[in-house]
PDB file of N, CA, C, O and CB in Angstrom:
ATOM      1  N   UNK A   1       2.747  -7.928 -32.612  1.00  0.00           N
ATOM      2  CA  UNK A   1       2.764  -8.390 -31.096  1.00  0.00           C
ATOM      3  C   UNK A   1       2.642  -7.336 -30.019  1.00  0.00           C
ATOM      4  O   UNK A   1       2.043  -7.652 -28.992  1.00  0.00           O
ATOM      5  CB  UNK A   1       4.059  -9.104 -30.795  1.00  0.00           C
ATOM      6  N   UNK A   2       3.073  -6.292 -30.121  1.00  0.00           N
ATOM      7  CA  UNK A   2       2.906  -5.047 -29.166  1.00  0.00           C
ATOM      8  C   UNK A   2       1.459  -5.046 -28.885  1.00  0.00           C
ATOM      9  O   UNK A   2       0.869  -5.297 -27.834  1.00  0.00           O
ATOM     10  CB  UNK A   2       3.390  -3.562 -29.826  1.00  0.00           C
ATOM     11  N   UNK A   3       0.929  -4.650 -30.260  1.00  0.00           N
ATOM     12  CA  UNK A   3      -0.742  -4.088 -30.081  1.00  0.00           C
ATOM     13  C   UNK A   3      -1.544  -5.233 -29.361  1.00  0.00           C
ATOM     14  O   UNK A   3      -2.334  -4.996 -28.447  1.00  0.00           O
ATOM     15  CB  UNK A   3      -1.613  -3.767 -31.747  1.00  0.00           C
ATOM     16  N   UNK A   4      -1.293  -6.441 -29.823  1.00  0.00           N
ATOM     17  CA  UNK A   4      -1.856  -7.551 -28.806  1.00  0.00           C
ATOM     18  C   UNK A   4      -1.686  -7.752 -27.461  1.00  0.00           C
ATOM     19  O   UNK A   4      -2.447  -8.139 -26.574  1.00  0.00           O
ATOM     20  CB  UNK A   4      -1.516  -8.617 -29.132  1.00  0.00           C
ATOM     21  N   UNK A   5      -0.226  -7.320 -27.489  1.00  0.00           N
ATOM     22  CA  UNK A   5      -0.316  -7.038 -25.819  1.00  0.00           C
ATOM     23  C   UNK A   5      -1.022  -5.904 -24.869  1.00  0.00           C
ATOM     24  O   UNK A   5      -1.590  -5.963 -23.779  1.00  0.00           O
ATOM     25  CB  UNK A   5       0.963  -6.854 -25.441  1.00  0.00           C
ATOM     26  N   UNK A   6      -0.675  -4.670 -25.936  1.00  0.00           N
ATOM     27  CA  UNK A   6      -1.673  -3.555 -25.532  1.00  0.00           C
ATOM     28  C   UNK A   6      -3.258  -3.788 -25.466  1.00  0.00           C
ATOM     29  O   UNK A   6      -3.933  -3.094 -24.705  1.00  0.00           O
ATOM     30  CB  UNK A   6      -1.480  -2.462 -26.504  1.00  0.00           C
ATOM     31  N   UNK A   7      -3.847  -4.778 -26.277  1.00  0.00           N
ATOM     32  CA  UNK A   7      -5.255  -4.864 -26.354  1.00  0.00           C
ATOM     33  C   UNK A   7      -5.550  -5.822 -25.205  1.00  0.00           C
ATOM     34  O   UNK A   7      -6.675  -5.699 -24.721  1.00  0.00           O
ATOM     35  CB  UNK A   7      -5.795  -5.350 -27.791  1.00  0.00           C
ATOM     36  N   UNK A   8      -4.825  -6.672 -24.720  1.00  0.00           N
ATOM     37  CA  UNK A   8      -5.043  -7.558 -23.876  1.00  0.00           C
ATOM     38  C   UNK A   8      -4.816  -6.628 -22.332  1.00  0.00           C
ATOM     39  O   UNK A   8      -5.651  -6.766 -21.439  1.00  0.00           O
ATOM     40  CB  UNK A   8      -4.034  -8.872 -24.231  1.00  0.00           C
ATOM     41  N   UNK A   9      -3.900  -5.917 -22.191  1.00  0.00           N
ATOM     42  CA  UNK A   9      -3.856  -5.230 -20.889  1.00  0.00           C
ATOM     43  C   UNK A   9      -4.751  -4.296 -20.771  1.00  0.00           C
ATOM     44  O   UNK A   9      -4.983  -4.045 -19.589  1.00  0.00           O
ATOM     45  CB  UNK A   9      -2.686  -4.664 -20.596  1.00  0.00           C
ATOM     46  N   UNK A  10      -5.633  -3.383 -21.871  1.00  0.00           N
ATOM     47  CA  UNK A  10      -6.471  -2.780 -22.122  1.00  0.00           C
ATOM     48  C   UNK A  10      -7.857  -3.302 -21.371  1.00  0.00           C
ATOM     49  O   UNK A  10      -8.571  -2.757 -20.528  1.00  0.00           O
ATOM     50  CB  UNK A  10      -6.385  -2.725 -23.412  1.00  0.00           C
ATOM     51  N   UNK A  11      -7.937  -4.641 -22.063  1.00  0.00           N
ATOM     52  CA  UNK A  11      -9.162  -5.541 -21.575  1.00  0.00           C
ATOM     53  C   UNK A  11      -9.031  -5.740 -19.928  1.00  0.00           C
ATOM     54  O   UNK A  11      -9.938  -5.540 -19.120  1.00  0.00           O
ATOM     55  CB  UNK A  11      -9.122  -7.157 -22.399  1.00  0.00           C
ATOM     56  N   UNK A  12      -7.817  -6.137 -19.662  1.00  0.00           N
ATOM     57  CA  UNK A  12      -7.774  -6.556 -18.037  1.00  0.00           C
ATOM     58  C   UNK A  12      -7.881  -5.496 -17.227  1.00  0.00           C
ATOM     59  O   UNK A  12      -8.469  -5.671 -16.160  1.00  0.00           O
ATOM     60  CB  UNK A  12      -6.490  -7.247 -17.551  1.00  0.00           C
ATOM     61  N   UNK A  13      -7.289  -4.034 -17.576  1.00  0.00           N
ATOM     62  CA  UNK A  13      -7.564  -3.023 -16.881  1.00  0.00           C
ATOM     63  C   UNK A  13      -8.718  -2.778 -15.634  1.00  0.00           C
ATOM     64  O   UNK A  13      -8.428  -2.537 -14.462  1.00  0.00           O
ATOM     65  CB  UNK A  13      -7.731  -2.313 -17.801  1.00  0.00           C
ATOM     66  N   UNK A  14      -9.960  -2.890 -16.137  1.00  0.00           N
ATOM     67  CA  UNK A  14     -11.218  -3.013 -15.365  1.00  0.00           C
ATOM     68  C   UNK A  14     -11.348  -3.953 -14.295  1.00  0.00           C
ATOM     69  O   UNK A  14     -11.896  -3.818 -13.201  1.00  0.00           O
ATOM     70  CB  UNK A  14     -12.208  -3.301 -16.184  1.00  0.00           C
ATOM     71  N   UNK A  15     -10.768  -4.902 -14.783  1.00  0.00           N
ATOM     72  CA  UNK A  15     -10.928  -6.184 -13.507  1.00  0.00           C
ATOM     73  C   UNK A  15      -9.690  -5.789 -12.563  1.00  0.00           C
ATOM     74  O   UNK A  15      -9.877  -5.949 -11.357  1.00  0.00           O
ATOM     75  CB  UNK A  15     -10.689  -8.135 -14.180  1.00  0.00           C
ATOM     76  N   UNK A  16      -8.624  -5.362 -12.920  1.00  0.00           N
ATOM     77  CA  UNK A  16      -7.545  -5.187 -12.119  1.00  0.00           C
ATOM     78  C   UNK A  16      -7.954  -3.894 -11.174  1.00  0.00           C
ATOM     79  O   UNK A  16      -7.685  -3.885  -9.973  1.00  0.00           O
ATOM     80  CB  UNK A  16      -6.205  -5.001 -13.028  1.00  0.00           C
ATOM     81  N   UNK A  17      -8.655  -2.764 -11.860  1.00  0.00           N
ATOM     82  CA  UNK A  17      -9.195  -1.878 -10.870  1.00  0.00           C
ATOM     83  C   UNK A  17     -10.057  -2.216  -9.911  1.00  0.00           C
ATOM     84  O   UNK A  17      -9.892  -1.746  -8.785  1.00  0.00           O
ATOM     85  CB  UNK A  17      -9.727  -0.997 -11.379  1.00  0.00           C
ATOM     86  N   UNK A  18     -10.957  -2.949 -10.139  1.00  0.00           N
ATOM     87  CA  UNK A  18     -12.176  -3.619  -9.435  1.00  0.00           C
ATOM     88  C   UNK A  18     -11.108  -4.436  -8.149  1.00  0.00           C
ATOM     89  O   UNK A  18     -11.244  -4.080  -6.979  1.00  0.00           O
ATOM     90  CB  UNK A  18     -13.279  -4.910 -10.729  1.00  0.00           C
ATOM     91  N   UNK A  19     -10.231  -5.367  -8.464  1.00  0.00           N
ATOM     92  CA  UNK A  19      -9.496  -6.046  -7.630  1.00  0.00           C
ATOM     93  C   UNK A  19      -8.973  -4.840  -6.479  1.00  0.00           C
ATOM     94  O   UNK A  19      -9.249  -4.805  -5.280  1.00  0.00           O
ATOM     95  CB  UNK A  19      -8.320  -6.846  -8.503  1.00  0.00           C
ATOM     96  N   UNK A  20      -8.240  -4.006  -7.166  1.00  0.00           N
ATOM     97  CA  UNK A  20      -7.429  -2.585  -6.442  1.00  0.00           C
ATOM     98  C   UNK A  20      -8.248  -2.252  -5.245  1.00  0.00           C
ATOM     99  O   UNK A  20      -7.865  -2.373  -4.081  1.00  0.00           O
ATOM    100  CB  UNK A  20      -7.375  -1.045  -7.514  1.00  0.00           C
ATOM    101  N   UNK A  21     -10.038  -1.592  -5.848  1.00  0.00           N
ATOM    102  CA  UNK A  21     -10.863  -1.297  -4.865  1.00  0.00           C
ATOM    103  C   UNK A  21     -11.284  -2.256  -3.902  1.00  0.00           C
ATOM    104  O   UNK A  21     -11.591  -1.824  -2.791  1.00  0.00           O
ATOM    105  CB  UNK A  21     -11.818  -0.833  -5.360  1.00  0.00           C
ATOM    106  N   UNK A  22     -11.355  -3.486  -4.125  1.00  0.00           N
ATOM    107  CA  UNK A  22     -11.834  -4.556  -3.201  1.00  0.00           C
ATOM    108  C   UNK A  22     -10.694  -4.749  -2.147  1.00  0.00           C
ATOM    109  O   UNK A  22     -10.942  -5.138  -1.005  1.00  0.00           O
ATOM    110  CB  UNK A  22     -12.168  -5.967  -4.012  1.00  0.00           C
ATOM    111  N   UNK A  23      -9.270  -4.421  -2.644  1.00  0.00           N
ATOM    112  CA  UNK A  23      -8.321  -4.951  -1.795  1.00  0.00           C
ATOM    113  C   UNK A  23      -8.304  -3.685  -0.726  1.00  0.00           C
ATOM    114  O   UNK A  23      -8.161  -3.839   0.487  1.00  0.00           O
ATOM    115  CB  UNK A  23      -6.834  -5.354  -2.596  1.00  0.00           C
ATOM    116  N   UNK A  24      -8.482  -2.343  -1.419  1.00  0.00           N
ATOM    117  CA  UNK A  24      -8.566  -1.284  -0.546  1.00  0.00           C
ATOM    118  C   UNK A  24      -9.821  -0.931   0.437  1.00  0.00           C
ATOM    119  O   UNK A  24      -9.847  -0.039   1.285  1.00  0.00           O
ATOM    120  CB  UNK A  24      -8.363  -0.283  -1.339  1.00  0.00           C
ATOM    121  N   UNK A  25     -10.633  -1.659   0.177  1.00  0.00           N
ATOM    122  CA  UNK A  25     -11.659  -1.934   1.344  1.00  0.00           C
ATOM    123  C   UNK A  25     -11.389  -2.787   2.264  1.00  0.00           C
ATOM    124  O   UNK A  25     -11.651  -2.646   3.458  1.00  0.00           O
ATOM    125  CB  UNK A  25     -12.820  -2.362   0.957  1.00  0.00           C
ATOM    126  N   UNK A  26     -10.854  -3.711   1.756  1.00  0.00           N
ATOM    127  CA  UNK A  26     -10.526  -5.035   2.597  1.00  0.00           C
ATOM    128  C   UNK A  26      -9.512  -4.351   3.903  1.00  0.00           C
ATOM    129  O   UNK A  26      -9.790  -4.433   5.100  1.00  0.00           O
ATOM    130  CB  UNK A  26      -9.546  -6.404   1.455  1.00  0.00           C
ATOM    131  N   UNK A  27      -8.420  -3.745   3.383  1.00  0.00           N
ATOM    132  CA  UNK A  27      -7.713  -2.993   4.261  1.00  0.00           C
ATOM    133  C   UNK A  27      -8.059  -2.007   5.189  1.00  0.00           C
ATOM    134  O   UNK A  27      -7.533  -1.929   6.299  1.00  0.00           O
ATOM    135  CB  UNK A  27      -7.026  -2.541   3.701  1.00  0.00           C
ATOM    136  N   UNK A  28      -8.915  -1.257   4.780  1.00  0.00           N
ATOM    137  CA  UNK A  28      -9.692  -0.428   5.572  1.00  0.00           C
ATOM    138  C   UNK A  28     -10.522  -0.900   6.485  1.00  0.00           C
ATOM    139  O   UNK A  28     -10.712  -0.158   7.449  1.00  0.00           O
ATOM    140  CB  UNK A  28     -10.344   0.269   4.913  1.00  0.00           C
ATOM    141  N   UNK A  29     -11.393  -2.504   6.456  1.00  0.00           N
ATOM    142  CA  UNK A  29     -12.087  -2.919   7.292  1.00  0.00           C
ATOM    143  C   UNK A  29     -11.181  -3.582   8.138  1.00  0.00           C
ATOM    144  O   UNK A  29     -11.516  -3.549   9.322  1.00  0.00           O
ATOM    145  CB  UNK A  29     -13.090  -3.579   6.823  1.00  0.00           C
ATOM    146  N   UNK A  30     -10.052  -4.222   7.868  1.00  0.00           N
ATOM    147  CA  UNK A  30      -8.900  -4.868   8.566  1.00  0.00           C
ATOM    148  C   UNK A  30      -8.459  -3.632   9.768  1.00  0.00           C
ATOM    149  O   UNK A  30      -8.441  -3.856  10.979  1.00  0.00           O
ATOM    150  CB  UNK A  30      -7.529  -5.276   7.316  1.00  0.00           C
ATOM    151  N   UNK A  31      -8.189  -2.577   9.259  1.00  0.00           N
ATOM    152  CA  UNK A  31      -7.878  -1.348  10.002  1.00  0.00           C
ATOM    153  C   UNK A  31      -8.579  -0.881  10.876  1.00  0.00           C
ATOM    154  O   UNK A  31      -8.133  -0.350  11.893  1.00  0.00           O
ATOM    155  CB  UNK A  31      -7.746  -0.442   9.365  1.00  0.00           C
ATOM    156  N   UNK A  32      -9.906  -1.028  10.570  1.00  0.00           N
ATOM    157  CA  UNK A  32     -11.293  -0.489  11.570  1.00  0.00           C
ATOM    158  C   UNK A  32     -11.165  -1.531  12.560  1.00  0.00           C
ATOM    159  O   UNK A  32     -11.213  -1.148  13.729  1.00  0.00           O
ATOM    160  CB  UNK A  32     -13.067  -0.494  10.802  1.00  0.00           C
ATOM    161  N   UNK A  33     -10.959  -3.201  12.275  1.00  0.00           N
ATOM    162  CA  UNK A  33     -11.009  -4.008  13.238  1.00  0.00           C
ATOM    163  C   UNK A  33     -10.052  -3.977  14.032  1.00  0.00           C
ATOM    164  O   UNK A  33     -10.317  -4.161  15.220  1.00  0.00           O
ATOM    165  CB  UNK A  33     -11.165  -5.043  12.907  1.00  0.00           C
ATOM    166  N   UNK A  34      -8.854  -3.772  13.692  1.00  0.00           N
ATOM    167  CA  UNK A  34      -7.928  -3.335  14.550  1.00  0.00           C
ATOM    168  C   UNK A  34      -8.047  -2.225  15.658  1.00  0.00           C
ATOM    169  O   UNK A  34      -7.913  -2.549  16.838  1.00  0.00           O
ATOM    170  CB  UNK A  34      -7.064  -3.028  13.808  1.00  0.00           C
ATOM    171  N   UNK A  35      -8.302  -0.900  15.295  1.00  0.00           N
ATOM    172  CA  UNK A  35      -8.895  -0.174  15.969  1.00  0.00           C
ATOM    173  C   UNK A  35      -9.912  -0.383  17.096  1.00  0.00           C
ATOM    174  O   UNK A  35      -9.807   0.195  18.178  1.00  0.00           O
ATOM    175  CB  UNK A  35      -9.240   0.361  15.241  1.00  0.00           C
ATOM    176  N   UNK A  36     -10.854  -1.193  16.812  1.00  0.00           N
ATOM    177  CA  UNK A  36     -11.863  -1.573  17.497  1.00  0.00           C
ATOM    178  C   UNK A  36     -11.535  -2.701  18.608  1.00  0.00           C
ATOM    179  O   UNK A  36     -12.175  -2.843  19.650  1.00  0.00           O
ATOM    180  CB  UNK A  36     -12.819  -1.963  16.550  1.00  0.00           C
ATOM    181  N   UNK A  37     -10.422  -3.482  18.204  1.00  0.00           N
ATOM    182  CA  UNK A  37      -9.863  -4.694  19.222  1.00  0.00           C
ATOM    183  C   UNK A  37      -9.030  -3.851  20.191  1.00  0.00           C
ATOM    184  O   UNK A  37      -9.042  -3.969  21.416  1.00  0.00           O
ATOM    185  CB  UNK A  37      -8.811  -6.016  18.414  1.00  0.00           C
ATOM    186  N   UNK A  38      -8.259  -2.928  19.430  1.00  0.00           N
ATOM    187  CA  UNK A  38      -7.122  -2.458  20.663  1.00  0.00           C
ATOM    188  C   UNK A  38      -7.955  -1.489  21.653  1.00  0.00           C
ATOM    189  O   UNK A  38      -7.466  -1.238  22.755  1.00  0.00           O
ATOM    190  CB  UNK A  38      -5.601  -1.460  19.958  1.00  0.00           C
ATOM    191  N   UNK A  39      -9.513  -0.802  21.190  1.00  0.00           N
ATOM    192  CA  UNK A  39     -10.066  -0.167  22.064  1.00  0.00           C
ATOM    193  C   UNK A  39     -10.470  -1.195  23.123  1.00  0.00           C
ATOM    194  O   UNK A  39     -10.079  -0.973  24.269  1.00  0.00           O
ATOM    195  CB  UNK A  39     -11.077   0.614  21.507  1.00  0.00           C
ATOM    196  N   UNK A  40     -11.264  -2.388  22.871  1.00  0.00           N
ATOM    197  CA  UNK A  40     -11.688  -3.451  23.759  1.00  0.00           C
ATOM    198  C   UNK A  40     -10.502  -3.769  24.777  1.00  0.00           C
ATOM    199  O   UNK A  40     -10.576  -3.685  26.003  1.00  0.00           O
ATOM    200  CB  UNK A  40     -12.102  -4.749  22.900  1.00  0.00           C
ATOM    201  N   UNK A  41      -9.262  -4.197  23.933  1.00  0.00           N
ATOM    202  CA  UNK A  41      -8.278  -4.522  25.061  1.00  0.00           C
ATOM    203  C   UNK A  41      -8.017  -3.523  26.066  1.00  0.00           C
ATOM    204  O   UNK A  41      -7.653  -3.838  27.199  1.00  0.00           O
ATOM    205  CB  UNK A  41      -7.013  -4.844  24.536  1.00  0.00           C
ATOM    206  N   UNK A  42      -8.210  -2.179  25.651  1.00  0.00           N
ATOM    207  CA  UNK A  42      -7.605  -1.205  26.500  1.00  0.00           C
ATOM    208  C   UNK A  42      -8.815  -0.944  27.530  1.00  0.00           C
ATOM    209  O   UNK A  42      -8.557  -0.350  28.577  1.00  0.00           O
ATOM    210  CB  UNK A  42      -7.063   0.168  25.647  1.00  0.00           C
ATOM    211  N   UNK A  43     -10.136  -1.376  27.258  1.00  0.00           N
ATOM    212  CA  UNK A  43     -11.244  -1.300  28.232  1.00  0.00           C
ATOM    213  C   UNK A  43     -10.976  -2.680  29.509  1.00  0.00           C
ATOM    214  O   UNK A  43     -11.225  -2.622  30.713  1.00  0.00           O
ATOM    215  CB  UNK A  43     -12.859  -1.486  27.215  1.00  0.00           C
ATOM    216  N   UNK A  44     -10.471  -3.697  28.818  1.00  0.00           N
ATOM    217  CA  UNK A  44     -10.506  -4.743  29.548  1.00  0.00           C
ATOM    218  C   UNK A  44      -9.368  -4.704  30.494  1.00  0.00           C
ATOM    219  O   UNK A  44      -9.486  -5.187  31.620  1.00  0.00           O
ATOM    220  CB  UNK A  44     -10.547  -5.862  28.758  1.00  0.00           C
ATOM    221  N   UNK A  45      -8.191  -4.111  30.057  1.00  0.00           N
ATOM    222  CA  UNK A  45      -6.936  -3.914  30.578  1.00  0.00           C
ATOM    223  C   UNK A  45      -7.515  -2.875  32.143  1.00  0.00           C
ATOM    224  O   UNK A  45      -7.350  -3.254  33.303  1.00  0.00           O
ATOM    225  CB  UNK A  45      -5.774  -3.044  29.203  1.00  0.00           C
ATOM    226  N   UNK A  46      -8.073  -1.781  31.796  1.00  0.00           N
ATOM    227  CA  UNK A  46      -8.548  -0.878  32.706  1.00  0.00           C
ATOM    228  C   UNK A  46      -9.550  -1.558  33.698  1.00  0.00           C
ATOM    229  O   UNK A  46      -9.500  -1.124  34.849  1.00  0.00           O
ATOM    230  CB  UNK A  46      -9.159   0.259  31.972  1.00  0.00           C
ATOM    231  N   UNK A  47     -10.458  -2.561  33.439  1.00  0.00           N
ATOM    232  CA  UNK A  47     -11.346  -3.323  34.306  1.00  0.00           C
ATOM    233  C   UNK A  47     -10.648  -4.285  35.175  1.00  0.00           C
ATOM    234  O   UNK A  47     -11.107  -4.599  36.273  1.00  0.00           O
ATOM    235  CB  UNK A  47     -12.328  -4.039  33.522  1.00  0.00           C
ATOM    236  N   UNK A  48      -9.261  -4.882  34.583  1.00  0.00           N
ATOM    237  CA  UNK A  48      -8.658  -5.815  35.295  1.00  0.00           C
ATOM    238  C   UNK A  48      -7.839  -4.774  36.597  1.00  0.00           C
ATOM    239  O   UNK A  48      -7.893  -4.998  37.806  1.00  0.00           O
ATOM    240  CB  UNK A  48      -7.618  -6.791  34.184  1.00  0.00           C
ATOM    241  N   UNK A  49      -7.230  -3.816  36.033  1.00  0.00           N
ATOM    242  CA  UNK A  49      -6.477  -2.630  37.194  1.00  0.00           C
ATOM    243  C   UNK A  49      -7.707  -2.424  37.924  1.00  0.00           C
ATOM    244  O   UNK A  49      -7.525  -2.599  39.129  1.00  0.00           O
ATOM    245  CB  UNK A  49      -5.749  -0.914  36.517  1.00  0.00           C
ATOM    246  N   UNK A  50      -8.755  -2.152  37.660  1.00  0.00           N
ATOM    247  CA  UNK A  50      -9.610  -1.725  39.033  1.00  0.00           C
ATOM    248  C   UNK A  50      -9.981  -2.959  39.738  1.00  0.00           C
ATOM    249  O   UNK A  50     -10.350  -2.839  40.907  1.00  0.00           O
ATOM    250  CB  UNK A  50     -11.057  -0.870  38.726  1.00  0.00           C
ATOM    251  N   UNK A  51      -9.941  -4.136  39.203  1.00  0.00           N
ATOM    252  CA  UNK A  51     -10.336  -5.341  40.123  1.00  0.00           C
ATOM    253  C   UNK A  51      -8.941  -5.642  40.933  1.00  0.00           C
ATOM    254  O   UNK A  51      -8.938  -5.876  42.142  1.00  0.00           O
ATOM    255  CB  UNK A  51     -10.908  -6.796  39.160  1.00  0.00           C
ATOM    256  N   UNK A  52      -7.902  -5.614  40.227  1.00  0.00           N
ATOM    257  CA  UNK A  52      -6.768  -5.676  41.312  1.00  0.00           C
ATOM    258  C   UNK A  52      -6.438  -4.762  42.170  1.00  0.00           C
ATOM    259  O   UNK A  52      -5.664  -4.994  43.098  1.00  0.00           O
ATOM    260  CB  UNK A  52      -5.694  -5.847  40.850  1.00  0.00           C
ATOM    261  N   UNK A  53      -7.140  -3.301  41.900  1.00  0.00           N
ATOM    262  CA  UNK A  53      -6.856  -2.465  43.018  1.00  0.00           C
ATOM    263  C   UNK A  53      -7.765  -2.597  43.965  1.00  0.00           C
ATOM    264  O   UNK A  53      -7.527  -1.931  44.972  1.00  0.00           O
ATOM    265  CB  UNK A  53      -6.752  -1.169  42.720  1.00  0.00           C
ATOM    266  N   UNK A  54      -9.097  -3.480  43.985  1.00  0.00           N
ATOM    267  CA  UNK A  54      -9.816  -3.643  45.231  1.00  0.00           C
ATOM    268  C   UNK A  54      -9.215  -4.632  46.061  1.00  0.00           C
ATOM    269  O   UNK A  54      -9.514  -4.728  47.251  1.00  0.00           O
ATOM    270  CB  UNK A  54     -11.189  -3.985  45.019  1.00  0.00           C
ATOM    271  N   UNK A  55      -8.224  -5.514  45.394  1.00  0.00           N
ATOM    272  CA  UNK A  55      -7.445  -6.161  46.292  1.00  0.00           C
ATOM    273  C   UNK A  55      -6.019  -6.035  46.972  1.00  0.00           C
ATOM    274  O   UNK A  55      -5.249  -6.733  47.632  1.00  0.00           O
ATOM    275  CB  UNK A  55      -7.450  -7.034  45.840  1.00  0.00           C
ATOM    276  N   UNK A  56      -6.109  -4.547  46.358  1.00  0.00           N
ATOM    277  CA  UNK A  56      -4.685  -3.973  46.928  1.00  0.00           C
ATOM    278  C   UNK A  56      -3.355  -4.472  46.335  1.00  0.00           C
ATOM    279  O   UNK A  56      -2.285  -4.549  46.938  1.00  0.00           O
ATOM    280  CB  UNK A  56      -4.562  -4.311  48.430  1.00  0.00           C
ATOM    281  N   UNK A  57      -3.632  -4.837  44.892  1.00  0.00           N
ATOM    282  CA  UNK A  57      -2.474  -5.290  44.190  1.00  0.00           C
ATOM    283  C   UNK A  57      -2.449  -4.128  43.121  1.00  0.00           C
ATOM    284  O   UNK A  57      -3.431  -3.465  42.788  1.00  0.00           O
ATOM    285  CB  UNK A  57      -2.587  -6.886  43.579  1.00  0.00           C
ATOM    286  N   UNK A  58      -1.236  -3.999  42.665  1.00  0.00           N
ATOM    287  CA  UNK A  58      -0.593  -2.986  41.571  1.00  0.00           C
ATOM    288  C   UNK A  58      -0.004  -3.553  40.588  1.00  0.00           C
ATOM    289  O   UNK A  58       0.892  -4.382  40.748  1.00  0.00           O
ATOM    290  CB  UNK A  58       0.395  -2.095  42.041  1.00  0.00           C
ATOM    291  N   UNK A  59      -0.509  -3.111  39.277  1.00  0.00           N
ATOM    292  CA  UNK A  59       0.140  -3.820  38.196  1.00  0.00           C
ATOM    293  C   UNK A  59       0.819  -2.900  37.103  1.00  0.00           C
ATOM    294  O   UNK A  59       1.398  -3.407  36.142  1.00  0.00           O
ATOM    295  CB  UNK A  59      -0.890  -4.706  37.545  1.00  0.00           C
TER     296      UNK A  59
END
């Protein structure tokens, strides 16, 4: 019984490792997307602040 469980888990290990690698890559992509979106947001806020300054408004 224990030997059968061990064999099954050993066979599943490469699949689990591949899934873990894929998830780590996806997390990295998501974090990179967040950084890019935050930078874009900051640029847009700065642009709106400059536009409002032309009208004499402050935020």
